[in-house]
ZAGU-917742 format. One record per atom (N, C-alpha, C): residue in three letters; y, x, z. Coordinates in pm, whole numbers, padded with zeros to 5 digits, always signed. Each point is the difference from the previous one (the first is absolute). Last residue first. Layout:
REM ZAGU-917742
ALAYXZ/...
***
This chain:
REM ZAGU-917742
LYS+05450+00440+03788/LYS-00051+00012+00136/LYS-00116+00099+00003/LYS+00360+00075-00384/LYS-00088-00106+00043/LYS-00046+00025+00144/TYR+00482+00172-00186/TYR-00141+00033-00015/TYR-00082-00116+00054/VAL+00465-00053-00038/VAL-00007+00131-00063/VAL-00145+00041-00026/GLY+00053-00514+00041/GLY+00092+00099+00051/GLY-00013+00131-00075/GLN-00238-00459-00016/GLN-00063+00132+00002/GLN+00092+00105+00064/GLU+00001-00535+00139/GLU+00037+00085-00112/GLU-00062+00139+00018/GLY-00010-00386+00314/GLY-00092-00015-00112/GLY+00033+00084-00121/MET+00205-00023+00452/MET+00050-00106-00088/MET-00088-00018-00122/LEU-00089+00342+00314/LEU-00012-00125+00073/LEU+00048-00118-00083/HIS+00052+00434-00175/HIS-00142-00036+00004/HIS-00020-00133+00073/ALA+00433+00182-00003/ALA-00036-00047-00134/ALA-00147-00040-00006/VAL+00156+00199+00394/VAL+00053-00136-00012/VAL-00034-00058-00137/LYS-00109+00445+00070/LYS-00087-00086+00081/LYS+00046-00144-00006/ASN+00269+00323-00203/ASN-00122-00020-00078/ASN-00099-00088+00075/ALA+00397+00129+00218/ALA+00029-00095-00107/ALA-00123-00028-00085/THR-00041+00328+00335/THR+00023-00131+00060/THR+00024-00106-00107/LEU-00042+00449-00137/LEU-00128-00050+00049/LEU+00015-00139+00060/VAL+00395+00221-00137/VAL-00085-00032-00116/VAL-00132-00061+00046/LEU+00293+00160+00332/LEU+00051-00123-00060/LEU-00084-00042-00121/ALA-00096+00411+00211/ALA-00037-00112+00087/ALA+00048-00132-00057/LEU+00130+00392-00222/LEU-00144-00022-00016/LEU-00046-00117+00085/GLY+00447+00138+00050/GLY-00021-00063-00130/GLY-00147-00029-00027/VAL+00115+00242+00387/VAL+00041-00141+00013/VAL-00020-00074-00131/VAL-00081+00460-00004/VAL-00101-00067+00082/VAL+00033-00148+00017/GLY+00311+00276-00233/GLY-00124-00018-00075/GLY-00106-00074+00080/LYS+00412+00115+00212/LYS+00021-00101-00104/LYS-00127-00027-00078/VAL-00004+00348+00311/VAL+00008-00129+00069/VAL+00017-00113-00101/LEU+00020+00431-00168/LEU-00137-00032+00040/LEU-00005-00133+00074/GLY+00420+00179-00123/GLY-00073-00049-00117/GLY-00143-00038+00033/ALA+00262+00195+00338/ALA+00052-00133-00032/ALA-00071-00059-00121/ALA-00109+00440+00116/ALA-00047-00092+00104/ALA+00048-00142-00027/ALA+00155+00346-00280/ALA-00142-00027-00024/ALA-00056-00097+00102/ALA+00444+00149+00054/ALA-00010-00087-00117/ALA-00145-00036-00030/TYR+00080+00311+00341/TYR+00049-00131+00042/TYR-00011-00100-00115/SER-00102+00445-00092/SER-00102-00056+00088/SER+00039-00140+00046/PHE+00307+00256-00254/PHE-00107-00055-00082/PHE-00113-00059+00086/ASP+00518+00125+00020/ASP-00096-00021+00108/ASP-00122-00068-00063/GLN+00430+00117-00215/GLN-00113+00094-00013/GLN-00093-00006+00120/ASN+00384-00288-00111/ASN+00018+00100+00105/ASN-00109+00106-00001/ARG-00018-00356-00311/ARG+00135+00055-00017/ARG+00028+00108+00104/ILE-00412-00241+00022/ILE+00006+00090-00115/ILE+00137+00065-00013/GLY-00053-00302+00379/GLY-00108+00095-00017/GLY+00023+00099-00112/ASN+00296-00368+00129/ASN-00037+00062+00127/ASN-00109+00105-00012/TRP+00179-00251-00380/TRP+00116+00048+00075/TRP-00041+00077+00125/TRP-00342-00195-00282/TRP+00082+00094-00075/TRP+00110+00062+00087/VAL-00279-00340+00174/VAL-00076+00123-00017/VAL+00084+00105-00072/TYR+00185-00425+00039/TYR-00007+00064+00132/TYR-00075+00133-00009/THR+00019-00281-00378/THR+00125+00073+00019/THR+00004+00069+00136/ASP-00377-00263-00089/ASP+00007+00108-00099/ASP+00128+00081+00016/LEU-00068-00388+00271/LEU-00087+00111+00037/LEU+00012+00118-00097/VAL+00431-00289+00022/VAL-00139-00045+00006/VAL-00086+00124+00028/ASP+00563-00150+00003/ASP-00108+00094+00033/ASP-00134-00072+00009/SER+00445-00208-00083/SER-00078+00045-00115/SER-00116+00092+00034/ALA+00341-00204+00305/ALA-00045-00108-00086/ALA-00099+00045-00105/GLY+00197+00310+00313/GLY-00055-00110+00079/GLY-00057-00112-00084/PRO+00234+00392-00180/PRO-00143+00016+00030/PRO-00060-00116+00077/GLY+00425-00066-00344/GLY-00030+00065+00126/GLY-00150+00007+00027/VAL+00260-00161-00398/VAL-00021-00102+00104/VAL-00034+00060+00135/ALA+00100+00275-00389/ALA+00090-00114-00016/ALA-00014-00100+00115/GLN-00277+00395-00044/GLN+00136+00036+00039/GLN+00093-00120-00005/ARG-00455-00045-00145/ARG+00009+00025+00144/ARG+00143+00027+00044/GLN-00210-00085-00449/GLN+00096-00093+00057/GLN+00020+00020+00150/LEU-00310+00262-00271/LEU+00122-00005-00081/LEU+00109-00084+00065/LEU-00436+00028+00194/LEU+00073+00126+00017/LEU+00131-00002-00077/PHE-00304-00362-00039/PHE+00070+00000+00129/PHE+00082+00127+00019/GLN-00263-00041-00394/GLN+00091-00114+00005/GLN+00083+00000+00128/GLU-00349+00318-00060/GLU+00119+00032-00077/GLU+00103-00111+00007/PHE-00412-00081+00222/PHE+00068+00119+00053/PHE+00131+00025-00074/GLY-00375-00435+00126/GLY+00088+00070-00093/GLY+00065+00119+00067/VAL-00338-00288+00191/VAL+00088-00098-00064/VAL+00098+00066-00095/THR-00452+00089+00292/THR+00063+00073-00110/THR+00086-00100-00077/LEU-00280-00128+00366/LEU+00086+00104+00055/LEU+00068+00084-00106/ALA-00314-00350-00110/ALA+00112-00059+00073/ALA+00097+00104+00051/ASP-00430-00014-00277/ASP+00117+00080-00036/ASP+00124-00044+00075/GLY-00413-00225+00053/GLY-00032+00140+00027/GLY+00115+00093-00031/VAL+00042-00454-00110/VAL+00001+00016+00146/VAL-00032+00144+00037/ARG-00030-00112-00451/ARG+00141-00001+00043/ARG+00010+00016+00151/LEU-00427-00040-00197/LEU+00060+00129-00033/LEU+00145+00008+00046/VAL-00221-00410+00054/VAL-00062+00102+00087/VAL+00062+00136-00026/LEU+00131-00346-00282/LEU+00057-00019+00133/LEU-00058+00100+00099/LEU-00168-00016-00439/LEU+00132+00063+00004/LEU+00066-00017+00135/LEU-00421-00210-00063/LEU-00012+00145-00014/LEU+00135+00069+00011/ALA-00013-00473+00000/ALA-00057+00054+00124/ALA-00009+00153-00007/ILE+00140-00228-00386/ILE+00103-00008+00104/ILE-00052+00059+00130/VAL-00303-00038-00352/VAL+00097+00106-00028/VAL+00109+00000+00106/PRO-00327-00346+00019/PRO-00057+00133+00032/PRO+00098+00114-00022/ARG+00154-00445-00115/ARG-00022+00022+00143/ARG-00066+00134+00032/LEU+00116-00219-00438/LEU+00079+00112+00051/LEU-00034+00036+00144/ALA-00205-00371-00219/ALA-00035+00118-00079/ALA+00075+00125+00049/PRO+00097-00424+00198/PRO-00134+00051+00040/PRO-00044+00121-00080/LEU+00415-00199-00128/LEU+00006+00068+00130/LEU-00138+00042+00052/THR+00023-00249-00413/THR+00068+00130-00008/THR-00002+00074+00133/ILE-00199-00441-00022/ILE-00063+00094-00095/ILE+00065+00137+00008/HIS+00141-00383+00270/HIS-00146-00005+00005/HIS-00069+00099-00094/TRP+00488-00043+00041/TRP-00052+00003+00137/TRP-00153+00012+00004/ILE+00238-00041-00418/ILE+00034+00127+00066/ILE-00067+00009+00135/ARG-00046-00400-00228/ARG-00077+00105-00069/ARG+00030+00137+00061/ARG+00248-00366+00154/ARG-00139-00007+00049/ARG-00088+00103-00069/TRP+00447-00039-00141/TRP-00005+00053+00135/TRP-00141-00006+00058/ARG+00081-00185-00433/ARG+00018+00145+00000/ARG-00015+00057+00141/GLY-00256-00456-00063/GLY+00126+00049-00052/GLY+00009+00151+00010/ALA-00444-00336-00049/ALA+00071+00094+00088/ALA+00127+00049-00069/GLY-00362-00305-00173/GLY+00126-00055+00050/GLY+00078+00093+00092/ASP-00420+00066-00263/ASP-00026-00080+00120/ASP+00128-00054+00062/MET+00016+00286-00376/MET-00068-00122-00043/MET-00032-00091+00119/ALA+00185+00425+00085/ALA+00100-00085-00064/ALA-00062-00131-00047/ALA-00284+00327+00179/ALA+00084-00057+00106/ALA+00107-00092-00059/ALA-00273+00238-00298/ALA-00079-00101+00071/ALA+00082-00066+00109/GLU+00197+00355-00232/GLU-00015-00117-00088/GLU-00080-00110+00068/TYR+00052+00413+00223/TYR+00128-00072-00007/TYR-00012-00126-00086/LEU-00375+00280+00024/LEU+00025-00059+00131/LEU+00131-00080+00001/ASP-00123+00252-00381/ASP-00078-00123+00010/ASP+00023-00070+00135/ASN+00177+00433-00112/ASN+00086-00114-00034/ASN-00075-00132+00007/SER-00121+00447+00298/SER-00031-00068-00125/SER+00095-00118-00022/VAL+00089+00470+00270/VAL-00025-00142+00025/VAL-00020-00070-00134/SER+00127+00465+00052/SER-00145-00022+00007/SER-00036-00146+00025/SER+00453+00172-00011/SER-00056+00006-00135/SER-00151-00025-00001/LEU+00254+00033+00408/LEU+00016-00130-00066/LEU-00060+00001-00141/ALA+00005+00401+00253/ALA-00091-00096+00061/ALA+00009-00137-00068/ALA+00298+00335-00137/ALA-00136+00038-00040/ALA-00102-00096+00059/LEU+00446-00048+00129/LEU-00019-00046-00138/LEU-00138+00037-00051/PHE+00121+00157+00424/PHE-00018-00145+00003/PHE-00017-00057-00141/VAL+00092+00462+00054/VAL-00133-00031+00052/VAL-00025-00151-00002/ILE+00429+00154-00130/ILE-00103+00044-00095/ILE-00138-00042+00047/ILE+00437-00059+00227/ILE-00066-00115-00061/ILE-00116+00042-00090/GLY+00312+00300+00240/GLY-00109-00053+00081/GLY-00074-00116-00063/TRP+00392+00212-00189/TRP-00118+00084-00016/TRP-00118-00056+00077/GLY+00418-00215+00039/GLY-00053-00015-00136/GLY-00124+00082-00023/ALA+00235+00042+00411/ALA-00067-00130-00010/ALA-00062-00020-00138/ASP+00273+00389+00164/ASP-00146+00006-00010/ASP-00070-00134-00016/LYS+00501+00087+00024/LYS-00061+00117-00061/LYS-00148-00017-00030/TRP+00266-00339+00222/TRP+00053+00023-00134/TRP-00072+00113-00071/ILE-00112-00090+00451/ILE-00040-00112-00087/ILE+00046+00026-00143/THR+00141+00302+00330/THR-00143+00015-00028/THR-00050-00109-00094/GLU+00442-00028+00153/GLU-00013+00115-00089/GLU-00146+00022-00039/PHE+00095-00327+00318/PHE+00037-00047-00133/PHE-00005+00116-00101/THR-00080+00110+00449/THR-00106-00091-00047/THR+00030-00049-00141/VAL+00320+00260+00226/VAL-00111+00084-00049/VAL-00116-00087-00049/LEU+00370-00228+00187/LEU+00041+00074-00119/LEU-00116+00082-00056/TYR-00042-00231+00410/TYR-00012-00090-00114/TYR+00036+00072-00130/LYS+00047+00238+00401/LYS-00142-00033-00018/LYS-00021-00095-00117/PHE+00444+00120+00136/PHE-00068+00108-00072/PHE-00146-00035-00026/LEU+00370-00239+00242/LEU-00061-00056-00122/LEU-00081+00102-00076/GLU+00232+00119+00400/GLU-00071-00123+00035/GLU-00073-00060-00119/PRO+00286+00394-00036/PRO-00129+00027+00064/PRO-00081-00126+00029/ASN+00367+00119-00391/ASN-00017-00096+00108/ASN-00135+00022+00067/THR+00202+00210-00404/THR+00028+00070+00126/THR-00013-00093+00120/MET-00064-00144-00459/MET-00075+00126+00006/MET+00022+00075+00130/LEU+00230-00411-00136/LEU-00135-00024+00048/LEU-00077+00129+00022/ASP+00521-00153-00019/ASP-00080+00117-00034/ASP-00138-00017+00061/PHE+00467-00323-00165/PHE-00102+00036+00099/PHE-00076+00121-00052/GLY+00515-00290-00072/GLY-00123+00057-00050/GLY-00098+00033+00112/GLN+00387-00394-00027/GLN-00030+00130+00058/GLN-00134+00050-00051/TYR+00332-00328-00292/TYR-00094-00002+00113/TYR-00022+00143+00051/GLY+00268-00143-00397/GLY+00065-00023+00129/GLY-00092-00006+00120/HIS-00098+00102-00475/HIS+00025-00143+00018/HIS+00053-00032+00139/GLN-00117+00445-00130/GLN+00087-00046-00108/GLN+00035-00147+00014/ARG-00312+00195+00297/ARG+00136+00046+00028/ARG+00097-00046-00107/LEU-00461-00087-00063/LEU+00053-00079+00111/LEU+00143+00039+00033/THR-00229+00253-00323/THR+00028-00135-00051/THR+00057-00089+00110/GLN-00146+00433+00117/GLN+00122+00006-00080/GLN+00038-00137-00054/ALA-00407+00040+00238/ALA+00114+00021+00090/ALA+00131+00003-00078/ILE-00403-00028-00248/ILE+00024-00123+00076/ILE+00122+00015+00089/ILE-00146+00379-00251/ILE+00052-00107-00088/ILE+00035-00124+00081/GLY+00012+00460+00273/GLY-00087-00060-00100/GLY+00065-00115-00074/ALA+00129+00309+00381/ALA+00071+00011-00128/ALA-00081-00060-00114/GLY-00177-00011+00435/GLY+00139-00035+00025/GLY+00085+00009-00124/GLY-00521-00101-00082/GLY+00078+00093+00080/GLY+00144-00044+00019/PHE-00370-00206-00272/PHE+00024-00053+00134/PHE+00081+00094+00090/ILE-00097+00105-00472/ILE+00009-00147+00005/ILE+00045-00049+00136/GLN-00072+00461-00100/GLN+00100-00045-00097/GLN+00017-00151+00001/MET-00334+00197+00269/MET+00131+00039+00051/MET+00112-00047-00093/PHE-00451-00060-00127/PHE+00036-00094+00106/PHE+00138+00034+00058/VAL-00171+00295-00322/VAL+00023-00132-00061/VAL+00043-00101+00105/THR-00131+00427+00151/THR+00128+00006-00071/THR+00034-00134-00063/VAL-00420+00054+00204/VAL+00106-00007+00102/VAL+00137+00003-00066/VAL-00366+00057-00286/VAL-00002-00134+00057/VAL+00112-00017+00103/LEU-00071+00428-00193/LEU+00061-00093-00095/LEU+00006-00141+00057/VAL-00218+00324+00255/VAL+00141+00038-00013/VAL+00072-00096-00092/TRP-00466-00029+00049/TRP+00074-00067+00108/TRP+00147+00038-00002/SER-00266-00001-00466/SER-00006+00073+00127/SER+00080-00076+00105/PHE-00246-00239-00427/PHE+00126+00058+00047/PHE-00024+00076+00130/PHE-00332-00262-00231/PHE+00010+00137-00048/PHE+00133+00065+00035/HIS-00103-00460+00100/HIS-00097+00083+00072/HIS+00013+00147-00038/PRO+00252-00363-00213/PRO+00058+00064+00120/PRO-00097+00089+00076/LEU-00156-00247-00403/LEU+00093+00110-00022/LEU+00056+00062+00129/TYR-00303-00399-00064/TYR-00059+00131+00028/TYR+00106+00111+00007/MET+00116-00451-00120/MET-00034+00009+00142/MET-00058+00137+00036/VAL+00107-00097-00453/VAL+00123-00003+00079/VAL-00029+00015+00149/ALA-00366-00036-00296/ALA+00070+00128-00020/ALA+00127+00006+00083/GLN-00246-00406-00005/GLN-00071+00105+00073/GLN+00073+00134-00012/ALA+00166-00361-00249/ALA+00022-00022+00143/ALA-00069+00108+00084/VAL-00071-00004-00467/VAL+00137+00041+00031/VAL+00028-00015+00149/ALA-00416-00154-00157/ALA+00008+00146-00009/ALA+00139+00050+00035/ARG-00071-00467-00024/ARG-00070+00056+00115/ARG+00009+00153+00000/VAL+00168-00235-00368/VAL+00088-00020+00116/VAL-00064+00060+00125/ARG-00258+00003-00389/ARG+00114+00091-00014/ARG+00095-00014+00118/PRO-00385-00291-00033/PRO-00033+00139+00035/PRO+00119+00095-00008/ARG+00002-00538+00119/ARG+00025+00088-00115/ARG-00024+00146+00038/VAL-00049-00343+00331/VAL-00096-00022-00108/VAL+00019+00103-00111/VAL+00083+00003+00555/VAL+00072+00008-00127/VAL-00100-00003-00115/SER-00125+00016+00464/SER+00025-00136-00050/SER+00076-00001-00132/ASN-00100+00403+00245/ASN-00125-00057-00051/ASN+00020-00139-00057/ILE+00358+00224+00215/ILE-00028+00059-00131/ILE-00126-00060-00060/LEU+00113-00141+00435/LEU+00105-00040-00095/LEU-00029+00054-00140/LEU-00279+00127+00359/LEU-00022-00140-00034/LEU+00101-00048-00104/ALA+00059+00431+00170/ALA-00122-00005-00082/ALA-00031-00143-00042/LEU+00356+00068+00299/LEU+00035+00047-00136/LEU-00122-00002-00092/LEU-00066-00106+00454/LEU+00079-00105-00066/LEU+00038+00041-00142/ILE-00219+00319+00264/ILE-00091-00112-00027/ILE+00073-00110-00075/PRO+00250+00375+00151/PRO-00085+00029-00117/PRO-00097-00111-00034/ILE+00272-00063+00392/ILE+00076+00000-00125/ILE-00086+00038-00121/PRO-00134-00007+00485/PRO-00026-00119-00085/PRO+00066+00005-00137/PHE+00063+00372+00319/PHE-00139-00015-00044/PHE-00024-00126-00085/TYR+00436+00110+00214/TYR-00036+00072-00122/TYR-00139-00034-00051/LEU+00199-00193+00406/LEU+00092-00023-00112/LEU-00046+00064-00130/VAL-00258+00038+00412/VAL+00036-00142-00015/VAL+00081-00024-00126/LEU-00127+00441+00117/LEU-00123-00077-00018/LEU+00031-00147-00025/GLN+00350+00301+00103/GLN-00045+00015-00137/GLN-00129-00078-00026/LEU+00164+00001+00437/LEU+00099-00064-00086/LEU-00041+00009-00146/PHE-00260+00221+00322/PHE-00019-00145+00008/PHE+00100-00074-00089/PHE+00043+00473+00023/PHE-00129-00039-00057/PHE-00018-00151+00001/PHE+00379+00196+00209/PHE+00012+00003-00147/PHE-00131-00045-00065/MET-00007+00036+00464/MET+00093-00105-00038/MET+00014-00006-00152/PHE-00257+00346+00190/PHE-00070-00128+00001/PHE+00092-00116-00037/THR+00197+00427+00032/THR-00102+00001-00104/THR-00073-00133-00006/ASN+00317+00080+00346/ASN+00063-00025-00130/ASN-00103-00009-00112/GLN-00158+00119+00425/GLN+00049-00138+00001/GLN+00066-00036-00133/VAL-00134+00444+00065/VAL-00117-00086-00014/VAL+00043-00147-00005/ALA+00332+00317+00088/ALA-00043+00009-00140/ALA-00122-00088-00026/HIS+00150+00037+00440/HIS+00098-00076-00077/HIS-00035+00002-00149/TRP-00256+00259+00291/TRP-00033-00142+00016/TRP+00101-00089-00071/PHE+00080+00465-00004/PHE-00126-00029-00069/PHE-00034-00148+00010/ALA+00369+00169+00240/ALA+00032-00013-00143/ALA-00126-00031-00081/SER-00027+00097+00464/SER+00043-00139-00025/SER+00033-00021-00148/ASP-00352+00354+00228/ASP+00127-00003-00072/ASP+00036-00145-00032/ALA-00414+00157+00202/ALA+00109+00000+00099/ALA+00137-00011-00066/PHE-00407+00035-00251/PHE-00004-00126+00074/PHE+00108-00010+00107/ILE-00042+00403-00255/ILE+00029-00113-00089/ILE+00008-00130+00080/ARG-00123+00399+00222/ARG+00141+00003-00039/ARG+00036-00122-00084/GLU-00450+00062+00109/GLU+00075-00039+00119/GLU+00150-00001-00029/PHE-00284+00163-00331/PHE-00012-00145+00010/PHE+00074-00053+00123/GLN-00028+00466-00063/GLN+00086-00059-00103/GLN-00004-00153+00006/GLU-00290+00249+00282/GLU+00140+00009+00044/GLU+00095-00065-00101/VAL-00505+00065+00038/VAL+00067-00126-00037/VAL+00147+00002+00041/GLY-00253+00468-00072/GLY-00064-00128+00029/GLY+00082-00118-00049/ILE+00078+00485-00059/ILE+00072-00065+00110/ILE-00057-00138+00031/TRP-00099+00520-00270/TRP-00041-00138+00024/TRP+00076-00055+00120/PRO+00171+00408-00350/PRO-00066-00034+00126/PRO-00031-00149+00010/SER+00017+00309-00463/SER+00086-00082+00086/SER-00074-00041+00126/GLU-00192+00247-00375/GLU+00068+00084+00098/GLU+00090-00079+00094/PHE-00251-00192-00368/PHE-00098+00063+00088/PHE+00065+00086+00108/ILE+00268-00210-00331/ILE-00068-00105+00076/ILE-00097+00062+00100/ALA+00233+00265-00320/ALA+00074-00024+00124/ALA-00064-00111+00083/VAL-00153+00112-00438/VAL-00052+00092+00101/VAL+00069-00023+00134/PHE+00156-00243-00367/PHE-00135-00045+00034/PHE-00061+00089+00108/GLY+00425+00104-00184/GLY+00006-00114+00090/GLY-00136-00051+00040/ASN+00142+00507-00129/ASN-00068-00113-00061/ASN+00000-00115+00100/GLU+00185+00402+00129/GLU+00060-00014-00132/GLU-00059-00118-00075/SER+00019-00013+00535/SER-00069+00075-00104/SER+00073-00021-00132/LEU+00165-00192+00392/LEU-00089+00094+00067/LEU-00077+00086-00099/TYR+00309-00373-00090/TYR+00049+00137-00016/TYR-00084+00101+00077/PRO-00056-00490-00002/PRO-00040+00057-00129/PRO+00041+00144-00018/ASP-00132-00298+00437/ASP+00114+00078-00046/ASP-00038+00066-00132/TYR-00184-00407+00384/TYR-00012+00069-00128/TYR+00131+00068-00037/ASP-00268-00184+00416/ASP+00142+00033-00012/ASP+00013+00084-00127/GLN-00398-00374+00072/GLN+00044+00137+00016/GLN+00152+00007+00009/PHE-00280-00386-00105/PHE-00046+00043+00131/PHE+00038+00145+00029/ALA+00098-00210-00415/ALA+00053-00095+00097/ALA-00040+00037+00142/VAL-00161+00229-00392/VAL+00125+00054+00055/VAL+00065-00097+00098/VAL-00393-00108-00255/VAL-00031+00080+00118/VAL+00128+00056+00064/ASN-00035-00247-00418/ASN+00040-00075+00119/ASN-00029+00076+00128/GLY-00125+00138-00454/GLY+00125+00052+00055/GLY+00049-00075+00122/LEU-00380-00126-00268/LEU-00032+00105+00095/LEU+00126+00059+00063/ILE+00024-00316-00353/ILE-00026-00064+00129/ILE-00032+00104+00107/PRO+00063+00113-00470/PRO+00117+00003+00089/PRO-00021-00068+00135/ILE-00354-00014-00330/ILE+00018+00132+00060/ILE+00126+00007+00088/TYR-00081-00401-00245/TYR-00095+00022+00108/TYR+00016+00137+00067/ASN+00289-00153-00369/ASN-00012-00108+00097/ASN-00088+00033+00120/PHE+00095+00290-00393/PHE+00130-00049+00044/PHE-00008-00110+00105/VAL-00395+00223-00190/VAL+00097+00106+00028/VAL+00127-00056+00063/LEU-00349-00299-00138/LEU-00050+00089+00105/LEU+00107+00102+00041/VAL+00083-00290-00362/VAL+00002-00074+00126/VAL-00043+00090+00116/LEU-00027+00184-00429/LEU+00139-00023+00036/LEU+00011-00074+00134/LEU-00429+00064-00184/LEU+00056+00126+00048/LEU+00146-00015+00042/VAL-00215-00368-00200/VAL-00057+00026+00132/VAL+00056+00128+00060/ALA+00116-00105-00442/ALA+00066-00091+00094/ALA-00051+00020+00143/PRO-00208+00250-00351/PRO+00139+00044+00025/PRO+00074-00090+00099/LEU-00451-00130-00123/LEU+00007+00121+00083/LEU+00144+00049+00019/THR-00172-00376-00278/THR+00065-00029+00128/THR+00019+00124+00087/MET-00221+00025-00425/MET+00133-00056-00024/MET+00075-00024+00130/LEU-00451+00144+00011/LEU+00087+00109-00043/LEU+00143-00050-00025/LEU-00327-00319+00102/LEU+00026+00084+00117/LEU+00091+00117-00035/LEU-00151-00283-00345/LEU+00098-00068+00084/LEU+00035+00083+00123/THR-00339+00164-00278/THR+00128+00000-00072/THR+00110-00065+00082/ARG-00449+00002+00160/ARG+00064+00130+00013/ARG+00134+00005-00072/ASP-00357-00360+00080/ASP+00143-00015+00026/ASP+00075+00133+00005/ARG-00481-00035-00087/ARG+00058-00112-00074/ARG+00152-00003+00011/LYS-00251+00317+00245/LYS-00009+00031-00143/LYS+00065-00110-00083/PHE-00032-00065+00465/PHE+00095+00107-00028/PHE-00001+00035-00149/ARG-00314-00310+00147/ARG+00133-00058+00006/ARG+00108+00105-00028/LEU-00450+00140+00025/LEU+00024-00079-00121/LEU+00139-00063+00001/ARG-00135+00242+00382/ARG+00009+00089-00115/ARG+00030-00076-00128/LEU-00081-00236+00402/LEU+00131+00064+00003/LEU+00018+00090-00121/SER-00333-00413-00060/SER+00011+00113+00092/SER+00138+00063-00012/LEU-00093-00526-00099/LEU-00003+00131-00064/LEU+00014+00109+00105/LYS-00227-00480+00112/LYS+00129+00065-00014/LYS-00018+00136-00067/GLY-00366-00303+00130/GLY+00091-00080-00081/GLY+00137+00062-00021/SER-00349+00228+00241/SER+00025-00128+00067/SER+00103-00083-00075/VAL-00004+00426-00221/VAL-00066-00001+00129/VAL+00042-00127+00072/LYS+00003+00230-00537/LYS+00039-00102+00097/LYS-00084+00008+00127/GLU-00010+00449-00247/GLU+00033-00128-00060/GLU+00038-00098+00110/GLY-00151+00456+00077/GLY+00138-00004-00048/GLY+00039-00130-00064/ARG-00508+00111-00001/ARG+00094+00064+00091/ARG+00140-00001-00061/PRO-00345-00391-00133/PRO+00016+00143-00019/PRO+00107+00056+00092/ALA-00278-00434+00150/ALA+00111+00036-00089/ALA+00010+00150-00014/PRO-00478-00247+00096/PRO+00124+00042+00067/PRO+00105+00042-00100/GLY-00344-00346-00194/GLY-00018+00117+00085/GLY+00130+00037+00066/ALA-00047-00376-00294/ALA-00142+00032+00011/ALA-00025+00119+00090/THR+00417-00352+00067/THR-00046+00098-00097/THR-00146+00032+00024/GLY+00274-00291+00272/GLY+00018-00051-00136/GLY-00046+00098-00104/SER-00162-00118+00533/SER+00074+00093-00085/SER+00007-00055-00140/GLY-00243-00214+00365/GLY+00144-00011+00018/GLY+00079+00096-00086/GLU-00496+00133+00089/GLU+00051-00135+00022/GLU+00151+00006+00023/PRO-00268+00362-00307/PRO+00033-00029+00140/PRO+00066-00135+00012/THR-00357+00109-00388/THR+00145+00005+00022/THR+00031-00031+00145/LYS-00446-00014-00166/LYS+00047+00134-00028/LYS+00149+00018+00029/ALA-00215-00425+00038/ALA-00050+00087+00106/ALA+00047+00143-00020/SER+00095-00336-00321/SER+00085-00013+00117/SER-00046+00088+00113/THR-00262-00014-00389/THR+00131+00060-00029/THR+00092-00006+00120/GLN-00421-00212+00024/GLN-00016+00145-00001/GLN+00133+00070-00024/ALA-00009-00469-00023/ALA-00021+00044+00138/ALA-00015+00150+00008/GLU+00034-00205-00420/GLU+00130-00002+00067/GLU-00015+00049+00143/THR-00395-00051-00249/THR+00082+00110-00055/THR+00135+00008+00069/GLU-00286-00358+00106/GLU-00051+00124+00058/GLU+00081+00119-00049/SER+00097-00426-00179/SER+00042+00007+00140/SER-00048+00128+00066/ARG-00134-00106-00444/ARG+00141+00041+00008/ARG+00046+00016+00144/PRO-00521+00079-00146/PRO+00097-00109+00016/PRO+00140+00054+00020/VAL-00374+00255-00285/VAL+00051-00003+00138/VAL+00100-00113+00012/THR-00215+00130-00413/THR-00079-00093+00080/THR+00047-00008+00143/SER+00281+00111-00475/SER-00061+00058+00118/SER-00074-00107+00077/HIS+00058-00038-00537/HIS+00077-00017+00122/HIS-00075+00058+00116/SER-00186-00001-00435/SER+00122+00078-00009/SER+00082-00008+00128/MET-00552-00026-00051/MET+00120-00083+00000/MET+00125+00087+00000/
***
């Protein structure tokens, strides 16, 4: 007979007996191939070696300019004197250790706590007045139907971001200063002029509006990218169900922006102690140190400018530790709200 006399069921049983139970292959995987359904480290490196080589320069830059300088924080626990050696790096090893004396000086300085108070005041004010503006601008631009009008609006809003703070302060001075356009116009019509640029009480609102004018347009980029991923079918279905524009924004647009808003809010909270340096330094003389001193300017005037580098390093280290604690706290709050935040649980 041309056909085998062995029953089919017996043949299948013999074949299955030769193959290990639960394995999808007839034998063990070759060395260096898939292990437990995953590629081995050698194969992954061989597959991604081009991408790894492309990222190597960026990794080296981050390592050299971001991570290696962290080791310099050791001078916060020393009485560092760069003139102990011809090489400032070698002077670190020759400077005497003083423990936490620099931190005791910082915490005993009333000017430090005043700078901390000003920093948090500017942060909360910018969080309330500045943070929602990019979201509103993104919603406004997203509602524009004509692509050319949308492109022109984005370009106009982006432009101030590329201006330096010197130019921004100069523009505001020409408008709101004592010799500015508004003050001169009021005097020409018989009214008393004003000088907003030298008013310490209104300085906190002035710097907030300067920040809004300069960076609000740039901040909409991330929100527009998030809105571009929302399917138009959702809007069309909501419109067919009778939802108006405001309901579509509330039930479709804002939920799509919620993860991005949570992420940027966590990052903004972590950056709470960095409200600006150049912006405040340029206007310090006009309004006085009491209204304009923040942590960054405090470190400059009391540490770097006086060449007290250990004191400046200690103040910067305190700022970094507090910023890290704020990031972790804000990220935990984001997790409790059901968002991913900076990293997953």
